[in-house]
TORLUM-924700 format. One record per residue (C-alpha): residue number from 1; x, z, y; residue in three letters. Coordinates in nm, 4 decimals, padded with zeros to 6 digits. Example, Ala and Ser with C-alpha at 12.3 -4.5 7.8 and 13.67 -1.06 7.14 Angstrom:
residues 2
<node nr="1" c1="01.2300" c3="00.7800" c2="-00.4500" rest="ALA"/>
<node nr="2" c1="01.3670" c3="00.7140" c2="-00.1060" rest="SER"/>
end
This chain:
residues 192
<node nr="1" c1="-00.0016" c3="00.0026" c2="00.0009" rest="MET"/>
<node nr="2" c1="00.1450" c3="-00.0983" c2="00.3372" rest="THR"/>
<node nr="3" c1="00.0842" c3="00.0874" c2="00.6607" rest="ALA"/>
<node nr="4" c1="-00.1274" c3="-00.0831" c2="00.9217" rest="GLU"/>
<node nr="5" c1="00.0618" c3="-00.1783" c2="01.2386" rest="PRO"/>
<node nr="6" c1="00.0144" c3="00.0429" c2="01.5417" rest="ALA"/>
<node nr="7" c1="-00.2443" c3="-00.0832" c2="01.7915" rest="PRO"/>
<node nr="8" c1="-00.1013" c3="-00.3071" c2="02.0628" rest="ALA"/>
<node nr="9" c1="00.0587" c3="-00.1142" c2="02.3453" rest="GLY"/>
<node nr="10" c1="00.0790" c3="00.2194" c2="02.1605" rest="LEU"/>
<node nr="11" c1="00.4529" c3="00.2072" c2="02.1058" rest="VAL"/>
<node nr="12" c1="00.5255" c3="00.1975" c2="02.4788" rest="ALA"/>
<node nr="13" c1="00.2937" c3="00.4922" c2="02.5349" rest="GLY"/>
<node nr="14" c1="00.4615" c3="00.6887" c2="02.2602" rest="LEU"/>
<node nr="15" c1="00.8063" c3="00.6355" c2="02.4148" rest="ASP"/>
<node nr="16" c1="00.6768" c3="00.7812" c2="02.7423" rest="VAL"/>
<node nr="17" c1="00.5028" c3="01.0645" c2="02.5562" rest="LEU"/>
<node nr="18" c1="00.8215" c3="01.1496" c2="02.3682" rest="GLN"/>
<node nr="19" c1="01.0227" c3="01.1750" c2="02.6917" rest="ARG"/>
<node nr="20" c1="00.7447" c3="01.3822" c2="02.8488" rest="ALA"/>
<node nr="21" c1="00.7518" c3="01.6210" c2="02.5528" rest="LEU"/>
<node nr="22" c1="01.1300" c3="01.6458" c2="02.5728" rest="ASP"/>
<node nr="23" c1="01.1196" c3="01.7267" c2="02.9475" rest="TYR"/>
<node nr="24" c1="00.8470" c3="01.9887" c2="02.8998" rest="THR"/>
<node nr="25" c1="01.0161" c3="02.1442" c2="02.6017" rest="SER"/>
<node nr="26" c1="01.3226" c3="02.2078" c2="02.8222" rest="ALA"/>
<node nr="27" c1="01.0968" c3="02.3673" c2="03.0858" rest="ALA"/>
<node nr="28" c1="00.9293" c3="02.5909" c2="02.8272" rest="LEU"/>
<node nr="29" c1="01.2728" c3="02.7124" c2="02.7215" rest="ALA"/>
<node nr="30" c1="01.3144" c3="02.8619" c2="03.0698" rest="THR"/>
<node nr="31" c1="01.0224" c3="03.1056" c2="03.0269" rest="THR"/>
<node nr="32" c1="01.0662" c3="03.4797" c2="02.9802" rest="THR"/>
<node nr="33" c1="00.8184" c3="03.7617" c2="02.9426" rest="CYS"/>
<node nr="34" c1="00.8867" c3="03.8557" c2="03.3013" rest="ALA"/>
<node nr="35" c1="00.7358" c3="03.5210" c2="03.4086" rest="ASP"/>
<node nr="36" c1="00.3972" c3="03.5505" c2="03.2385" rest="VAL"/>
<node nr="37" c1="00.2005" c3="03.6918" c2="03.5389" rest="ASP"/>
<node nr="38" c1="00.3665" c3="03.4723" c2="03.8029" rest="ARG"/>
<node nr="39" c1="00.1514" c3="03.2299" c2="04.0014" rest="PRO"/>
<node nr="40" c1="00.1971" c3="02.8621" c2="03.9261" rest="THR"/>
<node nr="41" c1="00.1585" c3="02.5452" c2="04.1360" rest="PRO"/>
<node nr="42" c1="-00.1868" c3="02.5214" c2="03.9738" rest="CYS"/>
<node nr="43" c1="-00.3934" c3="02.7094" c2="04.2281" rest="LEU"/>
<node nr="44" c1="-00.5304" c3="03.0332" c2="04.0869" rest="GLY"/>
<node nr="45" c1="-00.3420" c3="03.0163" c2="03.7552" rest="TRP"/>
<node nr="46" c1="-00.0747" c3="03.2427" c2="03.6277" rest="THR"/>
<node nr="47" c1="00.1856" c3="03.1154" c2="03.3818" rest="LEU"/>
<node nr="48" c1="-00.0097" c3="03.2755" c2="03.0947" rest="ALA"/>
<node nr="49" c1="-00.3213" c3="03.0751" c2="03.1966" rest="GLY"/>
<node nr="50" c1="-00.1200" c3="02.7556" c2="03.2367" rest="LEU"/>
<node nr="51" c1="00.0343" c3="02.7949" c2="02.8899" rest="LEU"/>
<node nr="52" c1="-00.3124" c3="02.8486" c2="02.7361" rest="ALA"/>
<node nr="53" c1="-00.4340" c3="02.5337" c2="02.9127" rest="HIS"/>
<node nr="54" c1="-00.1306" c3="02.3380" c2="02.7906" rest="MET"/>
<node nr="55" c1="-00.2015" c3="02.4501" c2="02.4325" rest="GLU"/>
<node nr="56" c1="-00.5662" c3="02.3409" c2="02.4609" rest="ASP"/>
<node nr="57" c1="-00.4590" c3="02.0045" c2="02.6093" rest="ALA"/>
<node nr="58" c1="-00.2115" c3="01.9442" c2="02.3226" rest="LEU"/>
<node nr="59" c1="-00.4884" c3="02.0173" c2="02.0724" rest="ASP"/>
<node nr="60" c1="-00.7269" c3="01.7754" c2="02.2524" rest="ALA"/>
<node nr="61" c1="-00.4653" c3="01.5000" c2="02.2731" rest="PHE"/>
<node nr="62" c1="-00.3758" c3="01.5432" c2="01.9043" rest="ALA"/>
<node nr="63" c1="-00.7471" c3="01.5100" c2="01.8141" rest="GLU"/>
<node nr="64" c1="-00.7621" c3="01.1980" c2="02.0315" rest="ALA"/>
<node nr="65" c1="-00.5260" c3="01.0288" c2="01.7903" rest="ALA"/>
<node nr="66" c1="-00.8137" c3="01.0336" c2="01.5392" rest="ASP"/>
<node nr="67" c1="-01.0351" c3="00.8435" c2="01.7835" rest="GLY"/>
<node nr="68" c1="-01.2277" c3="01.1180" c2="01.9651" rest="ALA"/>
<node nr="69" c1="-01.1611" c3="01.4285" c2="02.1731" rest="VAL"/>
<node nr="70" c1="-01.3192" c3="01.7703" c2="02.1119" rest="GLY"/>
<node nr="71" c1="-01.2774" c3="02.0649" c2="02.3434" rest="LEU"/>
<node nr="72" c1="-01.1438" c3="02.4050" c2="02.2302" rest="HIS"/>
<node nr="73" c1="-00.9977" c3="02.7039" c2="02.4095" rest="CYS"/>
<node nr="74" c1="-00.6993" c3="02.9081" c2="02.2939" rest="SER"/>
<node nr="75" c1="-00.7237" c3="03.2855" c2="02.3062" rest="GLY"/>
<node nr="76" c1="-00.4575" c3="03.4986" c2="02.4703" rest="PRO"/>
<node nr="77" c1="-00.1351" c3="03.5538" c2="02.2796" rest="SER"/>
<node nr="78" c1="00.2148" c3="03.6912" c2="02.3541" rest="PRO"/>
<node nr="79" c1="00.4448" c3="03.4574" c2="02.5448" rest="LEU"/>
<node nr="80" c1="00.6956" c3="03.4048" c2="02.2639" rest="VAL"/>
<node nr="81" c1="00.4196" c3="03.3090" c2="02.0151" rest="GLU"/>
<node nr="82" c1="00.2522" c3="03.0796" c2="02.2681" rest="ARG"/>
<node nr="83" c1="00.5781" c3="02.8945" c2="02.3515" rest="VAL"/>
<node nr="84" c1="00.6533" c3="02.8558" c2="01.9765" rest="GLU"/>
<node nr="85" c1="00.3029" c3="02.7195" c2="01.9148" rest="ARG"/>
<node nr="86" c1="00.3363" c3="02.4817" c2="02.2067" rest="LEU"/>
<node nr="87" c1="00.6641" c3="02.3458" c2="02.0649" rest="GLN"/>
<node nr="88" c1="00.5100" c3="02.3005" c2="01.7159" rest="VAL"/>
<node nr="89" c1="00.1994" c3="02.1386" c2="01.8599" rest="LYS"/>
<node nr="90" c1="00.4110" c3="01.9046" c2="02.0751" rest="ALA"/>
<node nr="91" c1="00.5839" c3="01.7767" c2="01.7587" rest="CYS"/>
<node nr="92" c1="00.2438" c3="01.7500" c2="01.5899" rest="GLY"/>
<node nr="93" c1="00.1058" c3="01.5544" c2="01.8846" rest="LEU"/>
<node nr="94" c1="00.3722" c3="01.2880" c2="01.8621" rest="LEU"/>
<node nr="95" c1="00.3276" c3="01.2635" c2="01.4843" rest="HIS"/>
<node nr="96" c1="-00.0535" c3="01.2344" c2="01.5197" rest="ALA"/>
<node nr="97" c1="-00.0126" c3="00.9446" c2="01.7671" rest="TRP"/>
<node nr="98" c1="00.2391" c3="00.7727" c2="01.5387" rest="MET"/>
<node nr="99" c1="-00.0306" c3="00.7770" c2="01.2685" rest="GLU"/>
<node nr="100" c1="-00.3151" c3="00.6571" c2="01.4953" rest="ALA"/>
<node nr="101" c1="-00.5010" c3="00.3545" c2="01.3700" rest="THR"/>
<node nr="102" c1="-00.7925" c3="00.3256" c2="01.6135" rest="SER"/>
<node nr="103" c1="-00.7417" c3="00.0966" c2="01.9109" rest="PRO"/>
<node nr="104" c1="-00.9613" c3="00.3224" c2="02.1289" rest="THR"/>
<node nr="105" c1="-01.0352" c3="00.6883" c2="02.1798" rest="VAL"/>
<node nr="106" c1="-01.3836" c3="00.8158" c2="02.2606" rest="ASP"/>
<node nr="107" c1="-01.3581" c3="01.0538" c2="02.5557" rest="VAL"/>
<node nr="108" c1="-01.6992" c3="01.1899" c2="02.6401" rest="GLY"/>
<node nr="109" c1="-01.8710" c3="00.8649" c2="02.5389" rest="GLY"/>
<node nr="110" c1="-01.6190" c3="00.6479" c2="02.7180" rest="HIS"/>
<node nr="111" c1="-01.3822" c3="00.4446" c2="02.4961" rest="PRO"/>
<node nr="112" c1="-01.0304" c3="00.4306" c2="02.6309" rest="LEU"/>
<node nr="113" c1="-00.7374" c3="00.2227" c2="02.4915" rest="PRO"/>
<node nr="114" c1="-00.4996" c3="00.4407" c2="02.2873" rest="VAL"/>
<node nr="115" c1="-00.2064" c3="00.3487" c2="02.5158" rest="ASP"/>
<node nr="116" c1="-00.4001" c3="00.4749" c2="02.8157" rest="THR"/>
<node nr="117" c1="-00.4730" c3="00.8080" c2="02.6465" rest="VAL"/>
<node nr="118" c1="-00.1084" c3="00.8426" c2="02.5313" rest="ALA"/>
<node nr="119" c1="00.0078" c3="00.7821" c2="02.8882" rest="ARG"/>
<node nr="120" c1="-00.2475" c3="01.0314" c2="03.0262" rest="ILE"/>
<node nr="121" c1="-00.1161" c3="01.2825" c2="02.7743" rest="ALA"/>
<node nr="122" c1="00.2402" c3="01.2101" c2="02.8869" rest="ALA"/>
<node nr="123" c1="00.1385" c3="01.2570" c2="03.2482" rest="LEU"/>
<node nr="124" c1="-00.0346" c3="01.5890" c2="03.1818" rest="GLU"/>
<node nr="125" c1="00.2496" c3="01.7162" c2="02.9624" rest="VAL"/>
<node nr="126" c1="00.5105" c3="01.6215" c2="03.2215" rest="THR"/>
<node nr="127" c1="00.3320" c3="01.7633" c2="03.5256" rest="VAL"/>
<node nr="128" c1="00.2577" c3="02.0901" c2="03.3500" rest="HIS"/>
<node nr="129" c1="00.6191" c3="02.1008" c2="03.2341" rest="GLY"/>
<node nr="130" c1="00.7179" c3="02.0720" c2="03.6007" rest="TRP"/>
<node nr="131" c1="00.4676" c3="02.3485" c2="03.6813" rest="ASP"/>
<node nr="132" c1="00.6333" c3="02.5752" c2="03.4224" rest="VAL"/>
<node nr="133" c1="00.9838" c3="02.4999" c2="03.5491" rest="GLY"/>
<node nr="134" c1="00.8747" c3="02.5635" c2="03.9104" rest="ARG"/>
<node nr="135" c1="00.7098" c3="02.8896" c2="03.8101" rest="THR"/>
<node nr="136" c1="01.0205" c3="03.0195" c2="03.6394" rest="THR"/>
<node nr="137" c1="01.2467" c3="02.8781" c2="03.9126" rest="GLY"/>
<node nr="138" c1="01.4696" c3="02.7400" c2="03.6358" rest="ARG"/>
<node nr="139" c1="01.3177" c3="02.3961" c2="03.5744" rest="GLY"/>
<node nr="140" c1="01.4436" c3="02.0539" c2="03.6748" rest="SER"/>
<node nr="141" c1="01.3010" c3="01.7563" c2="03.8665" rest="ALA"/>
<node nr="142" c1="01.1070" c3="01.4970" c2="03.6690" rest="ILE"/>
<node nr="143" c1="01.3642" c3="01.2406" c2="03.5463" rest="PRO"/>
<node nr="144" c1="01.3468" c3="00.9243" c2="03.7497" rest="GLU"/>
<node nr="145" c1="01.2762" c3="00.6858" c2="03.4539" rest="ARG"/>
<node nr="146" c1="00.9997" c3="00.9098" c2="03.3182" rest="LEU"/>
<node nr="147" c1="00.8488" c3="00.9410" c2="03.6675" rest="ALA"/>
<node nr="148" c1="00.8612" c3="00.5595" c2="03.7157" rest="ALA"/>
<node nr="149" c1="00.6758" c3="00.5145" c2="03.3866" rest="ASP"/>
<node nr="150" c1="00.4143" c3="00.7754" c2="03.4813" rest="LEU"/>
<node nr="151" c1="00.3543" c3="00.6553" c2="03.8377" rest="LEU"/>
<node nr="152" c1="00.0860" c3="00.3934" c2="03.7505" rest="PRO"/>
<node nr="153" c1="-00.1071" c3="00.6442" c2="03.5420" rest="THR"/>
<node nr="154" c1="-00.0828" c3="00.9064" c2="03.8173" rest="ALA"/>
<node nr="155" c1="-00.2139" c3="00.6517" c2="04.0657" rest="LEU"/>
<node nr="156" c1="-00.5099" c3="00.5706" c2="03.8370" rest="GLN"/>
<node nr="157" c1="-00.5888" c3="00.9407" c2="03.8034" rest="VAL"/>
<node nr="158" c1="-00.5638" c3="00.9903" c2="04.1786" rest="ALA"/>
<node nr="159" c1="-00.7865" c3="00.6878" c2="04.2500" rest="LEU"/>
<node nr="160" c1="-01.0317" c3="00.8181" c2="03.9917" rest="GLY"/>
<node nr="161" c1="-01.0952" c3="01.1209" c2="04.2102" rest="ASP"/>
<node nr="162" c1="-01.0748" c3="01.3496" c2="03.9044" rest="ASP"/>
<node nr="163" c1="-01.1993" c3="01.6991" c2="04.0140" rest="PRO"/>
<node nr="164" c1="-00.9507" c3="01.8642" c2="03.7749" rest="ARG"/>
<node nr="165" c1="-00.6678" c3="01.7730" c2="04.0086" rest="PHE"/>
<node nr="166" c1="-00.6168" c3="01.8679" c2="04.3717" rest="ALA"/>
<node nr="167" c1="-00.6421" c3="01.5807" c2="04.6210" rest="PRO"/>
<node nr="168" c1="-00.3285" c3="01.3706" c2="04.6639" rest="PRO"/>
<node nr="169" c1="-00.0751" c3="01.4964" c2="04.9168" rest="ARG"/>
<node nr="170" c1="00.1216" c3="01.2838" c2="05.1666" rest="PRO"/>
<node nr="171" c1="00.4910" c3="01.2322" c2="05.0904" rest="VAL"/>
<node nr="172" c1="00.7634" c3="01.0245" c2="05.2558" rest="PRO"/>
<node nr="173" c1="00.7809" c3="00.6697" c2="05.1272" rest="VAL"/>
<node nr="174" c1="01.1452" c3="00.7146" c2="05.0316" rest="ASP"/>
<node nr="175" c1="01.0847" c3="01.0394" c2="04.8310" rest="ALA"/>
<node nr="176" c1="01.1945" c3="01.0309" c2="04.4637" rest="PRO"/>
<node nr="177" c1="00.9393" c3="00.8832" c2="04.2261" rest="THR"/>
<node nr="178" c1="00.8766" c3="01.2198" c2="04.0660" rest="GLY"/>
<node nr="179" c1="00.7690" c3="01.3586" c2="04.4042" rest="VAL"/>
<node nr="180" c1="00.5187" c3="01.0716" c2="04.4318" rest="HIS"/>
<node nr="181" c1="00.3815" c3="01.1469" c2="04.0881" rest="VAL"/>
<node nr="182" c1="00.3412" c3="01.5145" c2="04.1736" rest="LEU"/>
<node nr="183" c1="00.1830" c3="01.4329" c2="04.5142" rest="ALA"/>
<node nr="184" c1="-00.0722" c3="01.2012" c2="04.3538" rest="LEU"/>
<node nr="185" c1="-00.1890" c3="01.4993" c2="04.1435" rest="LEU"/>
<node nr="186" c1="-00.2001" c3="01.7315" c2="04.4442" rest="GLY"/>
<node nr="187" c1="00.1338" c3="01.9028" c2="04.3815" rest="ARG"/>
<node nr="188" c1="00.3818" c3="02.0010" c2="04.6517" rest="ASP"/>
<node nr="189" c1="00.7282" c3="01.9241" c2="04.5162" rest="ALA"/>
<node nr="190" c1="00.8683" c3="02.1986" c2="04.7414" rest="ALA"/>
<node nr="191" c1="00.6432" c3="02.4664" c2="04.5885" rest="TRP"/>
<node nr="192" c1="00.8256" c3="02.7943" c2="04.5222" rest="ARG"/>
end
């Protein structure tokens, strides 16, 4: 029995998703128990709340690889356990998308191409990785190549007026691409 080829466009999305997961994994490695109650760039969220959201998002994006997204919420857990689960789920997410066979994903009754969903996952993973790194004060800027690959998706999200994100912020035209990605999702790259 031979494996079916991946749907068109999925490979490019997986490359971006892999780089997003690598970036965010490095940011997660900066967390300590002392950081858990710190505010994050996500207005009104502590690091603990952000990590719970990230875990829920990884679960949803992994489910999307099967062709539909369900919504679940993670309960509170100690920081070390949560970070370990996030790392395991990140690996599982990539594996799930490598096994995807459906050309579309049903998101609330709206079919989206798998590459689009993989790129949205990469965007969310990256931006929340940046949030984690900013919260701990030990993260790094979004790598330029990753930011360039995420910029079109960030622009689509911003133009979609998604209420889950703050309104876009103005930035200088010559700012790094990562700053533009963050600004499109309502983030201030200078947040401390």
